C-alpha positions, -999 to 999 in steps of 0.1 A, spaced: 0 0 0 15 34 -10 18 60 16 15 98 14 45 119 24 36 152 41 58 181 50 50 206 78 59 242 71 49 278 66 69 310 66 60 318 102 73 284 115 106 288 96 109 324 109 104 313 145 125 281 143 154 303 129 154 322 162 168 295 184 203 308 193 219 274 191 208 268 155 201 303 143 190 302 106 191 264 103 154 260 96 155 282 65 188 268 54 173 233 54 140 243 38 157 263 10 179 233 2 149 210 0 130 235 -21 160 240 -45 160 203 -53 123 204 -62 113 181 -33 84 202 -22 65 190 -53 69 154 -40 51 160 -7 18 173 5 20 205 26 7 207 61 2 242 74 10 241 112 -14 255 138 1 274 167 0 259 201 -17 280 229 -11 282 266 -35 254 273 -17 231 249 17 238 265 2 230 299 -7 196 286 29 188 296 47 218 310 40 232 344 19 265 347 49 282 364 72 274 334 47 285 309 41 317 328 78 323 329 79 320 291 49 343 288 62 370 310 98 369 299 100 406 289 93 417 325 115 388 338 145 399 317 143 434 331 141 424 368 166 395 366 192 408 342 219 412 368 211 379 383 214 362 349 248 379 342 262 371 377 249 335 376 263 328 341 297 340 353 295 318 383 284 289 362 314 294 339 337 295 369 322 265 388 305 245 361 273 248 380 239 265 374 221 282 403 192 296 383 166 272 395 141 301 398 147 308 361 134 274 349 165 267 329 162 299 309 199 307 311 233 295 298 225 269 271 189 282 268 192 320 268 158 335 265 147 365 244 116 387 242 92 367 222 105 333 231 69 323 239 60 328 202 89 305 193 77 278 217 41 280 205 52 276 168 76 247 175 51 228 197 22 236 174 40 222 143 46 188 159 12 186 175 -3 194 141 17 167 125 5 142 151 -31 153 148 -30 148 110 -15 113 115 -44 105 139 -68 113 111 -49 98 81 -29 69 96 -11 55 65 13 84 61 48 97 68 49 132 81 81 153 82 87 183 105 124 192 106 117 222 129 107 198 157 125 172 178 135 191 210 139 162 234 157 176 265 131 200 279 115 189 311 81 197 325 93 227 345 124 239 326 143 244 294 175 223 289 200 215 262 189 242 237 153 229 241 127 254 253 97 231 248 94 194 245 73 193 213 80 155 211 61 148 244 33 171 234 30 153 200 31 119 215 3 129 239 -18 138 208 -10 103 194 -22 85 225 -57 96 218 -58 73 187 -29 48 190 -25 22 217 13 14 213 37 42 204 73 37 196 96 67 202 129 62 183 156 87 192 186 88 168 201 121 181 237 118 192 225 128 227 202 108 249 166 121 248 163 124 285 132 146 286 111 122 266 124 91 283 118 106 318 82 116 309 72 81 297 94 61 320 65 46 339 41 36 311 38 8 286 19 30 262 51 46 249 83 25 244 114 48 242 143 33 221 174 55 219 207 51 201 232 77 214 268 84 225 274 77 261 306 86 278 318 103 310 311 140 308 290 137 276 256 155 278 232 148 293 248 119 312 219 96 311 209 67 288 230 37 299 216 2 292 207 2 329 182 30 325 151 8 319 121 28 330 103 24 362 71 11 378 46 -1 353 70 9 324 100 -10 337 116 -25 306 99 -1 281 128 23 282 156 9 260 190 24 254 218 14 231 247 35 241 279 37 219 312 55 223 330 82 202 339 75 166 314 48 158 313 39 121 284 31 98 291 -7 94 288 -12 132 259 13 137 237 -1 110 243 -37 120 233 -32 156 205 -8 148 188 -34 126 193 -61 151 179 -41 180 151 -24 161 138 -57 146 137 -73 181 119 -43 196 94 -42 168 86 -79 170 83 -78 207 63 -46 212 44 -44 179 39 -7 178 10 10 160 29 42 152 65 55 154 79 90 162 115 93 150 138 120 162 165 124 135 190 147 153 217 158 128 244 160 154 248 122 148 265 131 115 303 133 114 317 168 117 292 181 142 309 203 169 288 187 197 288 152 182 316 126 179 306 99 154 320 89 121 286 84 105 275 99 72 239 106 61 236 73 41 242 54 73 212 70 91 191 69 59 197 31 57 184 28 93 154 50 88 144 33 56 146 0 75 121 14 99 98 28 72 98 -7 55 77 -19 84 50 4 70 39 20 103 26 55 102 55 77 112 63 113 122 99 123 115 114 152 135 146 172 135 166 179 167 202 186 173 226 195 146 251 223 151 271 221 118 242 239 101 252 232 64 257 195 73 224 193 91 206 207 61 225 183 38 214 153 59 178 163 62 176 171 25 190 137 16 167 120 40 137 138 26 147 128 -9 151 91 2 117 91 18 102 105 -14 121 80 -35 141 107 -53 177 107 -64 195 140 -60 223 155 -80 255 157 -60 261 194 -68 241 219 -48 218 239 -71 235 272 -79 202 291 -76 200 281 -40 198 313 -19 224 299 5 247 284 -21 278 300 -6 272 283 28 281 249 12 316 258 1 343 249 -7 330 219 -27 293 230 -29 280 194 -29 258 172 -8 285 147 1 297 145 37 329 126 41 340 103 69 372 113 88 397 86 82 418 96 112 389 96 137 395 67 161 366 44 167 364 37 205 337 10 200 351 -25 202 328 -52 190 328 -68 224 314 -36 239 286 -32 213 278 -69 216 275 -64 254 250 -36 249 229 -56 224 228 -86 247 217 -64 276 188 -51 255 178 -86 246 180 -98 282 160 -69 295 132 -75 270 129 -110 283 135 -102 320 108 -75 321 84 -94 298 80 -65 273 48 -72 253 21 -54 233 -4 -36 256 
């Protein structure tokens, strides 16, 4: 059965997504590249609806939402506190801004941040609402995928957890939801939210080392209470290559799918998993991740694909453009179209290709990866994971 590919965007969403200081301009960069290759004609357009305060409170606490809403007054009354605390944080490696709900340091706020949050949350919630109504589809929202935000605070460049809000929309129609996180960082905000339920199984592949953000996501993090065993992590070390990654991905995903039998899948496709990312550490190229995502899509579940991390902005746009093309069954010319408004951002070679780094050491021994895979397999049996 053929599936419709849908793409979430409008000018306002791109404008707001571009405002995140950590990825400033990335949304437009990605969209323009997709457009320059003619891929918009291969997808149906979804115009996102803005989230409102009540929508945000579906997950985030009233105090945090109020803090976002009233930021202009907050910024005036706390400006000295912010400056002093940031300096102390730089000196001590600590953050003492608990009363600021995480709106500091890696999540600096700005007047109008509430508009940004409502646009990002609304886009993912719209995608999930459309999937509820038309289930045999793949929906893409590269502006979404912010997985670190908690109920009461921003974290890790994430001002809103649009993923959680979207999954909550899906729970109204789907019984078993698989959340697949491929960002190079563990999706702690989503995993923490659904740790105690069987309705959402969280499966994350991510780099895990001492001192690497956010510090969670070992194979021993299994969920809690009623959801014990439904939080599954496959941690890898710096420098992992495509041959190892794809092998273990297919092995783990196949087992999880056969065991849990999900009705729908939300995939976070963070681009910091691609080689060359300043906050990453892998030796993976787009084709490695595309092979894995196509493997998932071959199961013909309805899917929502989201963005996430990705701090080498041209490479993030290259990856998501190639992934979009693969989902649409299109082959792209290697040379970036010269009429692209951002053509000069792709120098010096002006092509889609992202090369591996031959000198990057792979810290992942086969024995280590095998140990992680066996731990996943044992946990699925031990905690009797099954369809709900």
